[in-house]
N, C-alpha and C positions, 0 to 999 in steps of 0.2 A: 281387173277389179276396179270398179269405179269408186272414188273417194269423195267425201263432201269437202275435205280440207286440201287445198292446193298445195300447201307446204308438205303435207303427209304424202301427197302423190309424187312430188319431187324427190322426197327422201327415199321412197321406194324405188324409183328409177335409178337413184344413186346406188342403192343397194344391189339391185339387180346388175347394175354396170360393174361393181366391185367383183361380183361373182364370175361374170363372163370375162372381165379383163384377167382375173387370176387364174381362170381355166386356160386362156390363150397364152398368158405370159409363162405359166407353168410348162406348157408344151415346148415354148421358144427356149426357156431356160434349160429344159431337160435335153433338148436336141442340141444345145450348143457345146456339150461336152463330146469327148472322143467316142464314147458310147452313150446311148440314150439312158440318161440318169432317172430312173423312175422314183427313187427316193426324193430327188428334188422337186419332180413334178407333183408327187402326192403331197409334199409338204406345202407347196404353193396352192394347190387346189384346197387342201383342208383349211389353211389360213384364210384364203379368200372367201371360202364357203361360210366359215364361222363369222368372219367380219361382216359380210354381206347380210347374213341373217340377223345379226345384232343390229345393224342399220335398219333393216326392214322392221324388226320389233319395235325399234324407237319411233318409226313412222306410225306403227299401229297404236302405240301409247298416245302419240299426238292426235291420231283420229279419234280415240276413245274419249280423250280430254275434250276434244271439240264437241263431240255429241252430248257429253255431260254438261258443258257449258251452255249449249243450246237448250237443253232440258231445264236447267236452273233458270236461265233467263225467261223461258216461257212460264215457269211456275211463279215467278216473281213478278210477271207481268211486264217485263222490260222489252219483249219483243214487239209489242203493238203501241209504239210511241206516236204513230200518226193516227189519223181519224178514219182508218181503214176498219171496217166492221170486223169483230171478232168472229161472228158467226157468218157463215157462207151457207146460202139456201142450196147450193148445189153439193155441199159437203154432207155425205151420208151420215156422218157422226152426229149432225144436228137435226136429223129427220126424227119424227115421232117414233119413239121406242118404249117398251116397258123395262124399267130398270128400278133398283133400289139403292137407298143411301146406307152406307156402312155406318156402324156405331162410331168408328174412329173419325169419320167424315162429320157426322152430327156433333160429336164432342168438339171437333175443331171449330166448327161454326159457332157453337155456343160460346167457346173461349174467345173467339174473334170478337164477339160483341159483348163480352164480359157478363155474360148471363142475362142480358136484356132481351133474349129472344122469346117471342110469344109463341110462334109457330113455325115449324120448317115444313115446306110442302115441296115434294118431288114433282117437277114438271114433266110432261110427256117427252121432253127433249133430253137425250142423253147428257149426263153430267151437269144439268142446269137445275139450280134449286131456287125456289121462291122463299124468302125469309121474311116473316113479319115480326117487326120490333115492338117492345112494349109501348113506345110513344106513337104507335099506329103508323109508323114509317115502314117501308119495306125496301129490300134489296134483292137483286138478282145476283146469284153467285155461281160461278163455275167451279166444280169439284173435280177431283181426279188426279190432281196435281200433289205437290207436298203440302200446300196449304190452300184454302179456298181462295178464290180470286174474284173480286166484285167486277161486275160487267156494267159499264156505263149504259143508260137507258138508250142514248143515241146510237148505240152499236148493236142493237138487237135485231133480229130478223123480223120480217113482217108476221110470220107465223107465230113467233113468241110474243110479239105484241098483241096479236089477236087473242092468245091464250090468256095474257094478263087482263085485257078488257074483259073477257068472260069471267075470269076470276073475280074481279072487282064488282062485277054486276051481282053476283051471289051475295 
């Protein structure tokens, strides 16, 4: 199983190693008595299996926390600190599609601008919204995360820029 977090991957290997070591050590300890001691073997197997599973479970918790951290960073806009475009023309998510804005997302946008929103227009691009403000300024927002995220104009795709030009001609 491939993991995104290297530490979680190492901890899984340790857990599997504990189980394997316990299995082999149980056989060695059981055979070291005059007669093969099944009680000793089973006790080693159970203890090592439970310990190994607990360690693997700890690795899974680390992996899940890593994924949550990535999603929160993405939602807060911390992932894109460089000037790498947020939108990639080859990404099918940002191709033109039909979609709609939920009431929660619309309320979140209106709260973001303290009620100074004149109009919210859904663009033909998935999760991209055009927001016209009361002072005739406009913003491009990406929705679909915990909170809407403003997208700098220099990071828009050519297709979205063309759509904006058409919008302003009208």
